Structure formats: structure tokens, C-alpha cells
N, C-alpha and C positions, 0 to 999 in steps of 0.2 A: 641715076646715081643718087645715093643719099650720103650725107656727110656729117661728121661731128667735128666741132671745133674745141681743141684743148689749148690751154695756156702753156707756152713753152718755158715759162719762168716761175710759175707758181704750181703748187701741188693741186692735184685734181680735187675739185669740190663737188659736193653732192648735186648741185644744180647742173654742172657740166656733165656728170655721169647720167643724170636723168635724161637730159637732151640727147646724149649719145645713145643711151639705151633705147629710147623711143625711135630715134632715127634708124638704129640697127634693126629693130623689130620691123619697121615699115619697109626697109630694104628687103628683108626676108619675105615679107608678105607679098611684095611686088616683084620678087625675083630680080632685084636690081643689085648692082655693085654697091659696096660701102666703102667710103674713104674717111681718113682722119686728117684734118687740117690742123697743123701746129702753128699757133699764133706766136711766132718768134721774131717778129719785126724789131723788137727791142733788142739791141746789141748785148744787153746784159742778161739775156735769157740763158738758163742753165740747161746744157744738153743732158746732164744727169737727171734733172727733174723731168725733162721731156721724155727720156727713156722710161723713167719710173711710171709716168703717167700712162704711156702706152702699154707697159706691162700690167698696170692696174686694170686697164680696160679688158685685157686678156683674161684676168682673173674672173671677169664677169661674162666670159665667153663672147666678148665683143671683139672680134678679130677683123681688122680692116684688110681689104684686098689691095689698098693703096694708102700711102702716107705722103702728104703734101707739106713740105716746110716752106712757109711763106718767105722766110729769109733767102731762099734759093730762087725766088721769083721776082726779086726786086727790079731787075732789068726789064722784066715783062710789064710790071706795073708802070714803070717810067715810060716805056715805049708807047703803051696804050693811052697813058695820060697825054703824051705829046701828040698822038693821033687825034685825040679829042680836041686839043688846041687847034690843030690844023683844020678840023671839021667845024670850027667855031662853036663847039659845044662846051669848051672850057677856055680859060684865059690865063695868061701869065700875070701875076700880081706882085708889084714891087713895094706894096704898102707895109708900113711898120706901125701896127697898132693905131691906125688913124682911118678916117673915112676913105673908102676905096674909090679911086677915080680911074683905075687901070683899064676898065672896059672901054674907055674913050681913047686909049693909046692906039696909034697906028702901028702896023707891022714894023715899019722903019724905026719908030721910036723904041719899040720893044727890043729889036735887034741891037740898036746902038747902046741901050742901057745894059743889055746882057754882055755885049762886047766890052764895055767899060768895067765889067766885073761886078755889076750891081746884083745882089742876091734877089732871087724871086721865087715865089711858090706858084703852084698851079691850082686854080680853083675851078669848080664846076658852077656854071651859071644856074641860078634858081629856075625852076620850071615855070613856064608861062601858062600852064594849066594845072589843074588838080591831079595828084598822083593817086592811083588806085592800086591796091594789091589784093590778091586773092588769099585769104586765110582759110585753110581747109577746115578749121574748127568753127569760126564765126561767120564765114562768107566774105564778101568783098567789103573792104574798108578803104577809106580815102583821106587825104589831107589836102587842103587847099593849095599850100605851097610852103616853102621854107627858104631861108636865106642862102646865098652862095656859100659853098663850103669847100674847105682845102682838101685836096687829094694827094698833093705832093708838097712837102714843106721846103723851106729855102735851103735846106741841106740835101735835098734830093730824096728824103725818106717818104715812102708812101703812108698814107693814113690807114688805120685799121679798117675803117668802113670801105675805102676804096679796094684794099686787098681782099676783103671778104666778098665784095661785089664782083670783082674780077674772077676770083676763084670759082664762084658759083657758075659763072658763064663758061670758063675755060675747061672745067672738069665736067660739065654737063649735069649739074645738080638740078634735081626736079623739085625738091621740097627743102626749104631752109627752116629748121626748127629752132626757135629762140624763146626767150622769156619776154613777158609783156613789158617789162621795164626798158626794153631795147626797141620798142616800137618805132620811135622816130628814126633810129638807125636803119630799121627795115625799109622805111619809105625811101631813105636815101640810097640804100643798096638797090632797091627796085628801080629807082631812077637810073642808077649806074647801069643796071642790066639793060634797060631800054636804050640808053645812049650807045651801048656796045651791040645793039641789035638783037638782044635776047628778051623775049616777052613771055617765056613759058615757065619761068621760075615761080613757084608758089611758096607760101609761108604757113607756119603754124606757130602761134604764140601761146605759151603756157605761163601760168603764174610762177613767180619766183619763190623759192623755198626760203623762208626767213629763218634765221638762226641755224642754218645748215652747217654741220661740221665737215671737215675734210674727210674724203673717202678713207685715206690711210689711217686716220684717227679711229674710225669705226672698225676697220679690220684689225687694228692693234688692240682694240678693247675686246675683240673676240666675236664680232658679229659676222655671220656667214654671208658670203656673196649672194647665195640664193635668197637669203632673207632680206638683204638690202635691195635686191631687184624687186622682190615682192612688195616691200614697203613703198618704193618709189612709184610703182605702177598702181598701188592702192591709194596714193595721196588724193584726197578729196573724194574718196569713195569708201567702201566698207573694208575696214582693217581685218575682219574676220576671215576674209577670203585667202586661203593658202594655196599657192600654185608655184610652178617653176617656169623657167624661161621658154621651154618648148611649148607649153600650154599657152603662154603669153603670145607667142608668135601665131598660134592658132586662133586665139580669141580676142586679142587686143583690138580695141577700136578707139582711135585717138579723138574722134568726134564726141565720145561720151565722157571725156575728161572734164571735170568741174573746173570752172575758172574762179572759184572762191579763194580767198586769202589762204596761203599755205604756211604753216609754222611746223618746223621740225619737232616731233615729239619723240623723246627717248623712251617714254613708256610704251608707245605703240610699236617703236622699233624692237624694244625688248620683248614684247608680246609675240610679235611675228617671228623673231629669232628663236624664242623658246619652242614654238610650234614646229619650226623646221628641224630643231634638234630632236624633238620627240618623234618626228616622222622619219628621220634618218634610220637606215638599217643599222642595227645595233653593232654589228662587227665593224662596219664602215666608220661609225661614230667613235668606236674605241681606238681605231687607227690614228685618229687625230691626236691622241694622247699617248701614242707609242705602244699600244697594245694591238692585238689582233684576236680579240675574244668577245663574243657577243654578251657574255656575262658582265664584262666591264662596261659594255655599252648600256646594258640594262641598269647597272648601278648609276651610270651617268645620267640616264633619263629620270631616275628617281631623284637625284640631286637637282635636276633641272626644274623641278617644281618650285624651287626657291632661288635658283640661279638661271640667268638667261643668256649668258655669253660664254664662249670658250674659255676666256681668261678666268672667269669665276669658277667654272667647272674644273679647270686645271688646278686652282687652289684647293678645291674640294678633294680631288683625287690624290694630290700630293699629301694633303693632311691625312687621308685615309691610310696611306702606306708609310707614314712617318711614325717614328717612335713618340709616344705620348708621355707627358710628365705624370707619373703615377704615384698614388698614395700607397701605403703598405697593403691596404685592402685590395687595391687594383692589381698590385704586383702578384698577390697570392692568387687572385682570379685569373690573371694571365697565365700563370703556371698550370693551373687546372685546365684551362682551355688548350694549352699546348700538348698536354698529356692525354687529352680526351680522345676516344675513338671517333671514327667518322660517323656523325649523326646528321642525316639529311633533313629530318623534320624539326622545325623551329621549336615547337612545344616540347618535344622530347629533349632537345638540346638544353632548354631553360630548366627542365626538371632535373637533368643530370647535374647542372651547375649547382642547383639548390641542394642536392644531396651531397655534393662534394665540398661546398663552402658554408660559411656561417651567414651568408647573405640570402635574402629572399625577397619576393615581391618587387616593389618599385625600387627599393634600395639596390637590389641586384641589377635590375634593368638599367638604372642610371649609371652605375659603375661599368657595366658592360658597354653602354653607349659611349662613355668616356674612353674606354680602352680601344674600341673599334673605330668610332667616328671622331673622337677628340672633342665631343660636345655632349649635351644631355638630350639630344633628339631621339627619345626612345621609340617614337612612332615609326622611325625609319628602320629599326632593327629587324622587325619581322618581314617587311617588304624586301629588304636587301639580303636577308640570310641565305636564300637559295643561290644567290649570285656570288656572294663573297665567301661562302663556305669553303670553297677550294683554296681560297687565298688566306685563310684565318692565320696560319702561321706567319705570313708576311705582314698582316695587318696588326696583329696583336703584339706590339712591341713597347716596352717600357724603358724610361730613363729615370 
């Protein structure tokens, strides 16, 4: 079993998506099940956000065979914590922000204080030997020890570390993928695994992406899910490599991931997104914008030379089909274009316009660009002409 952890109360961020994506890929490579664990122990968690996050994963073709809500397992966490107390692997703690002496309490004293209504938490005793975990990227790593830590608070709420540790054992997770900044948590979770009798859970620790935006934010700006996947898997590697999820499942090797510092780069994200737009089948690309025409797809690809997102391209295509603010010269030119016969050759079309109006050379081209494109980019005219020619009457509109 492989799993991804998502926050039940906050929007999915790029780090969570990367961990989920890599875990999903490994599950496919190993032909194992894939589960999503929702971290919703906090009562203020938002079910709408949780549903949105799961739907976001599906946009990236990350579809779980099982979803686990930690809020539904609270009684399991409490019972397992109580079992650890019975096995003398954990203890009841009545201390309130002072040096703990609860390990010295007898069972009778603990029962009496509990019966008297005194609040207590449950803590795990610190290990008496170093803790080792197997990291599938860097190999075996260890820590000498750590202090006692709380797994159930005085209100009966399980800690996130304990819930994560229990879930890994009860769902049969084989590899837990986390970021390096949560390494100390990993050692504690590994200790919990061992106390619960499971020693086969492995880890993989990846660098945290600094300055990472929320996934929803990138999608709203018009970045394609395929491009975001490509970007995340290229982090720390060559951004020139363009591929799709099926290819990643075939070739991805987690051991080859660089563990250098990662900083989100909008420039690199933009570059990859542009390449995915250019590689998309033209008719399919046009459908994103409400068309079903490969000619419009080709126009969009020409626009993508200076635009890299769906939103930017949408602005371009809206501008293309919008009425332009025209001078008198432009209005006369527009009327000539509307009355012109069908001419498929660009040079013949320009020659026809020169014969019919008082404009010529660059002056003609600039006015034509303004009427067609809404700007002075005359270099696009010849490239676009074969594709927008059938749409000229819809494109050439003046106000």
C-alpha cells in the first residue's frame, strides 16, 4: 500500500501534490493499492476543502482506491494508546507545564487521580536505544534518542504524529514519503511503528519546495495538470525534458531525485506549460477555448510563443474575435476585407488590399494587424493567415 496525506482544512499545496504524485507513481510501479489519508483531526477542518482537494488530485489522474479520514479513527487511536500504556510502552501524564514525574506513579495512584477527575495525557516513553529508519533514497539513517512525546492530549485528542504512525500500520503502508523538514517526525513515527509491532515501513525524504503556490492557484492561472506534473517531477533535474504521467510511471526513479534546495520557479513552470501547449493536438487545444477546430488550435500555438498559460491565451483569443477601436483608415480597410473574394495566399491577399486602398507597405500591415489582432504585431499576420482566413468576417470588426 502507498499513501498520500492531504490536509482536511487547507487547500492542497504544491508540496503535498508532489508527495502524492510520487507515491502514486510508486504504487503503479509496484502494482500496489494507493490510499489518500485526510488529516482532519482538527475539528475546524472544512469538508468542502477536503472534497476540493480530493477532486484536485483526480485532475492529475491521481485516483485513490481508498480514502481514510483520520477524524473517523479517533477511537482506534485512543484504544491503541491505552494498549501501549498497559504494555508499559506509554504512560499517563498529569503534569501541567512542569517537570514530569509521572513515570514514578504507581497504577493505584494513576487510577485514583483519574477517578478524582484529574485530566491527563498519554505520552510515549523515549527510546532506550537509537532509532533507525530505512530511507529508500539515502539509505539507513538514525537518531540517538528523543524526549518523551505526547500521543493523546488531556482532552482525548490524538496527536498528528501518532495518527500518522497508526495509519501506516493499520493500512499496511510500505513506504511513507515526506519532506526532509519532517525528519524528526519520521523517527517518532518509526518508533510508533515498532511499538505497534510493525518494522517493515520504509521512508523517502524529499526536499521541501520553497515559495510553492497552492495547486488551485496554478490551475486558475491556466497551467495544465500535465505541465504541473512534469514540473514537479523535473525539480532538481533538467527542465527541458517534456513527458506525461504514463511515461513517468514507466521511467521514474525516486533514487535519482536530487536533494538540493528547491525553490519554485514560475519561469520554469511557464516554460514547461508552453511546451505542453505546443505539443497538444491542435483540435484538442481549441476545445479548451470553446472551439473544435484545428485551425484555431494552430492560432493558439502561434500566440503561445509569447503566452504560456490558458488564461493568457484566452485573453488573446477573446481579443482576436472582439471588435477593435478603429480609425477611419482602419474602417475603410475593414470594409475592403469584408468585400474581398476568398484569397488563400497571403501575398496575393496583401496585393489585393494594396490595389483597393490607399495604404501600402508597412503602413498597410500595421493597420491590418490592428484590425485583426488588436495590436501592431505584423510578424504574426503571415503565420496566422492560413488559419484565420476562414474567420476573417468574424475577426475584422470595428467600433
